[in-house]
C-alpha positions in Angstrom: -4.2 -4.8 -7.1 -3.1 -8.3 -8.2 -3.6 -11.0 -5.6 -0.7 -12.9 -4.2 -0.3 -16.5 -5.4 -2.4 -19.0 -3.4 -0.3 -21.1 -1.1 -1.7 -24.2 -2.9 0.5 -23.3 -5.9 3.7 -23.6 -3.9 5.7 -26.7 -4.8 6.3 -29.2 -2.0 10.0 -29.1 -0.8 11.9 -31.4 1.5 13.9 -29.8 4.3 17.2 -29.6 2.5 15.6 -27.8 -0.5 13.9 -25.4 1.9 17.1 -24.7 3.7 19.0 -24.1 0.4 16.2 -21.8 -0.9 16.4 -19.8 2.3 20.2 -19.6 2.1 20.1 -18.4 -1.5 17.6 -15.7 -0.6 19.6 -14.5 2.4 22.9 -14.5 0.4 21.3 -12.6 -2.5 19.7 -10.0 -0.1 23.1 -9.4 1.5 25.2 -9.3 -1.7 22.9 -8.4 -4.6 24.8 -11.0 -6.6 23.9 -14.4 -8.0 24.6 -17.1 -5.5 26.8 -20.1 -6.5 26.8 -23.6 -5.0 30.4 -23.3 -3.8 29.5 -20.1 -2.0 26.7 -21.9 -0.1 28.9 -24.9 0.8 31.5 -22.5 2.2 29.4 -20.0 4.0 26.9 -22.5 5.5 29.4 -25.3 6.2 27.3 -27.8 4.3 28.4 -31.4 4.5 27.7 -32.1 0.8 29.7 -31.3 -2.3 29.1 -28.2 -4.5 28.0 -30.6 -7.3 25.2 -31.9 -5.0 24.1 -28.4 -4.1 24.2 -27.4 -7.8 21.8 -30.2 -8.6 19.5 -29.1 -5.8 19.5 -25.5 -7.1 18.7 -26.7 -10.6 15.7 -28.6 -9.2 14.6 -25.4 -7.4 14.9 -23.5 -10.7 12.8 -26.1 -12.4 10.1 -25.5 -9.8 10.1 -21.8 -10.6 11.7 -20.7 -7.3 15.1 -19.7 -8.6 16.5 -18.5 -11.9 20.0 -17.5 -13.1 21.3 -14.6 -15.2 22.6 -15.8 -18.6 26.0 -14.4 -17.7 26.3 -16.2 -14.4 26.4 -19.8 -13.1 24.8 -18.5 -9.8 21.1 -18.4 -9.0 18.8 -15.6 -7.8 15.3 -15.9 -6.4 12.2 -15.4 -8.6 9.1 -13.6 -7.4 7.6 -17.0 -6.5 10.8 -17.8 -4.6 10.4 -14.7 -2.5 6.7 -15.4 -1.9 7.5 -18.9 -0.8 10.2 -17.5 1.6 7.8 -15.0 3.1 4.9 -17.5 3.5 7.0 -20.5 4.7 10.6 -19.8 5.6 11.0 -16.2 6.9 12.0 -15.8 10.5 9.6 -13.9 12.8 9.3 -10.2 11.8 10.2 -7.6 14.4 12.4 -4.8 15.5 14.9 -5.0 18.4 13.5 -3.6 21.7 16.0 -0.7 21.7 14.8 0.3 18.2 11.2 0.3 19.4 12.1 2.5 22.3 13.8 5.0 20.1 11.0 5.2 17.5 8.3 5.4 20.3 10.2 8.3 21.9 10.3 10.2 18.6 6.5 9.8 18.2 5.9 11.0 21.7 7.8 14.2 21.0 5.5 14.8 18.0 2.3 13.9 19.8 0.5 17.2 19.4 1.3 17.8 15.7 -0.3 15.5 13.1 2.0 16.7 10.4 5.0 16.1 12.6 4.2 12.5 13.5 3.4 11.7 9.8 6.9 13.0 9.0 8.4 11.0 11.9 6.6 7.8 10.6 8.0 8.3 7.1 11.6 9.1 8.3 11.6 6.2 10.8 10.5 3.6 8.2 13.1 4.8 5.7 15.8 4.7 8.4 14.8 1.3 9.8 14.5 -0.5 6.5 16.9 1.4 4.2 14.1 1.5 1.7 11.7 4.3 0.5 8.7 4.9 2.8 5.1 6.0 2.1 2.7 7.4 4.8 -0.8 8.7 4.3 -2.7 11.0 6.8 -5.5 9.4 8.7 -8.9 9.9 7.1 -12.3 8.1 6.6 -11.9 4.9 4.6 -14.1 6.4 1.8 -15.7 9.8 1.5 -19.3 9.4 2.6 -22.4 11.7 2.5 -23.7 13.2 5.7 -26.1 15.9 4.4 -27.3 17.2 1.0 -29.0 20.5 0.0 -30.1 21.1 -3.6 -30.6 24.8 -3.9 -32.4 26.2 -7.0 -30.5 29.0 -8.9 -32.2 29.5 -12.2 -34.5 27.3 -14.2 -32.5 24.0 -14.6 -29.4 25.3 -12.7 -28.9 24.2 -9.1 -26.3 24.5 -6.4 -25.3 21.2 -4.6 -24.1 21.7 -1.1 -22.7 18.4 0.0 -21.6 17.9 3.6 -19.3 14.8 4.0 -18.8 12.7 7.1 -16.0 14.3 9.0 -17.3 17.8 8.3 -15.9 18.6 4.9 -18.2 20.6 2.6 -18.2 20.5 -1.2 -20.3 22.8 -3.4 -21.0 22.4 -7.1 -23.2 24.1 -9.7 -25.1 21.6 -11.7 -27.2 21.9 -14.9 -30.1 19.5 -14.7 -31.3 17.7 -17.8 -34.9 18.5 -17.1 -36.5 21.5 -15.2 -38.1 20.9 -11.8 -39.6 22.9 -9.0 -38.2 24.3 -5.8 -40.6 22.1 -3.8 -39.3 19.0 -5.6 -35.7 20.0 -5.0 -36.4 20.5 -1.3 -38.1 17.1 -1.0 -35.2 15.5 -3.0 -32.7 17.0 -0.6 -34.5 15.5 2.4 -35.1 12.1 0.7 -31.5 11.6 -0.5 -30.1 12.8 2.9 -32.3 10.2 4.6 -31.7 7.3 2.2 -28.0 7.9 1.3 -26.5 9.3 4.6 -23.3 7.3 5.2 -23.1 6.1 1.6 -19.8 6.2 -0.4 -19.4 6.6 -4.1 -19.7 2.9 -4.9 -23.0 2.6 -2.9 -24.4 5.7 -4.6 -23.5 4.3 -8.0 -25.4 1.2 -7.2 -28.4 3.3 -6.1 -28.3 5.4 -9.3 -30.3 2.8 -11.3 -33.4 3.6 -9.1 -33.4 7.3 -9.9 -34.7 9.1 -13.0 -34.6 12.5 -14.6 -33.3 15.4 -12.5 -33.0 13.1 -9.5 -30.6 10.9 -11.4 -28.6 14.0 -12.4 -28.1 14.9 -8.8 -27.1 11.4 -7.7 -24.7 11.2 -10.6 -23.1 14.4 -9.5 -22.9 13.2 -5.9 -21.0 10.1 -7.2 -18.5 12.3 -9.0 -18.0 14.6 -5.9 -17.3 11.6 -3.6 -14.9 10.0 -6.2 -13.0 13.3 -6.6 -12.8 13.6 -2.8 -11.3 10.1 -2.6 -8.8 10.8 -5.3 -7.8 14.1 -3.8 -7.2 12.5 -0.4 -5.2 9.6 -1.9 -2.7 12.1 -3.3 -1.8 13.2 0.2 1.4 11.2 0.8 4.5 11.7 2.9 7.5 10.1 1.2 11.0 9.6 2.6 14.1 7.7 1.8 14.0 7.8 -2.0 17.8 8.1 -1.9 17.9 4.6 -0.4 16.4 3.2 -3.6 18.9 5.1 -5.7 21.8 3.6 -3.6 20.7 0.0 -4.6 22.6 -1.6 -7.4 19.3 -2.6 -9.1 18.7 1.1 -9.8 22.3 2.2 -10.6 21.4 2.9 -14.3 20.4 6.5 -14.8 17.3 5.6 -16.8 16.0 3.3 -14.1 16.6 5.9 -11.4 14.7 8.6 -13.4 11.8 6.2 -13.9 11.5 5.6 -10.2 11.9 9.3 -9.5 9.0 10.0 -11.9 6.8 7.6 -10.0 7.6 9.0 -6.6 7.0 12.6 -7.8 3.5 11.5 -9.1 1.6 11.0 -5.9 -1.6 10.2 -7.7 0.0 7.3 -9.5 1.8 6.3 -6.3 -1.4 6.3 -4.3 -2.9 3.8 -6.8 -0.7 1.0 -5.4 -2.2 1.3 -1.9 -4.6 -1.6 -1.0 -7.6 0.4 0.1 -9.5 -2.8 1.2 -6.7 -3.8 3.7 -8.1 -5.0 7.0 -7.0 -3.7 10.5 -3.7 -5.1 11.5 -3.0 -6.7 8.1 0.2 -6.3 6.1 -0.1 -6.5 2.3 3.0 -7.5 0.3 3.3 -7.2 -3.4 6.3 -8.7 -5.2 7.8 -7.9 -8.6 5.5 -8.8 -11.4 2.5 -8.9 -9.1 2.5 -5.1 -9.5 0.2 -3.4 -12.0 2.6 -0.6 -12.7 5.5 -1.6 -15.0 7.9 0.7 -13.2 7.5 -1.4 -10.0 8.0 -4.9 -11.7 11.4 -5.3 -10.0 10.3 -3.8 -6.7 8.4 -5.1 -3.6 5.8 -3.1 -1.6 4.9 -3.7 2.0 1.9 -1.8 3.3 0.1 -1.8 6.6 -3.1 -0.1 7.7 -3.3 2.0 10.9 -6.2 3.6 12.6 -8.7 3.6 15.5 -11.6 1.2 16.0 -13.8 3.4 13.7 -13.5 4.3 10.1 -10.5 6.7 10.4 -7.5 4.9 8.8 -4.3 5.5 7.0 -1.4 3.6 5.5 2.3 3.1 6.2 4.6 1.2 3.9 7.9 0.8 2.2 9.1 0.3 -1.4 12.4 -1.3 -2.4 13.9 -3.8 -4.7 12.5 -7.4 -4.5 15.9 -8.2 -2.9 14.8 -6.6 0.4 15.0 -7.7 4.0 11.4 -8.8 4.3 11.4 -9.8 7.9 12.8 -6.5 9.1 10.6 -4.4 6.7 7.4 -6.2 7.7 8.4 -5.7 11.4 9.0 -2.0 10.9 5.8 -1.4 9.1 3.8 -3.3 11.7 5.4 -1.4 14.6 5.2 2.0 13.1 1.6 1.3 12.1 0.8 0.3 15.7 2.2 3.6 17.0 0.2 5.5 14.4 -2.9 3.7 15.6 -2.2 4.7 19.2 -1.9 8.3 18.1 -5.1 8.2 16.1 -6.9 6.9 19.2 -5.5 9.8 21.3 -6.5 12.2 18.6 -10.1 10.9 18.7 -10.2 10.9 22.5 -10.4 7.1 22.8 
């Protein structure tokens, strides 16, 4: 996941430039059209001439915060302009109290059904933000080993019985590169269970260098099993509000709409945009060309992590055009995420 620009790269702006940048962004979010200087003077009752505003906008463009379509004299924000707005100019994010009550009531009605409150989360985010929403079920941050049994079958063929933290069991038949004894396999099972209990795929990959022969074959297979488990779990996504994206003028062209539909139908590819290292209570925002996927280069993603105090976590987020209402979307993601965290705590008996 590309990192957001460091705040040190933001240009220093005086108050009038900051106010004009915020005004351009608000107008563009509302209208989806380039914003002209005369429009700003009229709508914001500025006590300067359109020519003065035009010069200020040109200076903001030189600083990389605005740009203008070649067919228009008006300006639109750049990705850096949106980032500056979020970091420095955006009003406090939040939902209205009555909206919070409504959403909370819907979650309470779905309290006993995990699938139901995941669907409520996705539909609530789509409705509150008018964007597309993404929600993943709660699960361990990374698949991790709890217990291992290596069972001999025939000569170099063994059966791996892998118990993961959380209780899931995976079995795999493995051909070893070298023959070994039943006694060695029994001892290997005990040793790896003792030394690798709680380890995820990355930890095991690091440990692999200390193993040789058949032992290395087993650890290598464990790495694959845990990676496959992580990938399978990442494909579990609840998506809602795709029609909201299609209703945006940025996606009016049929080819662009089909491209976004292809992305949303491919849950494996969609899950790759989730920031798995996100901390508790954090919100991650990716804007435009900060995305790795070409199909998202004119979109923004806002993702929050939810979960209990332990390792059980999930993600809630919204995707829409870079011209989105960031304050409202961030507030919605945070609030729905907090409700999801409360439900996970109830589920775990906390």
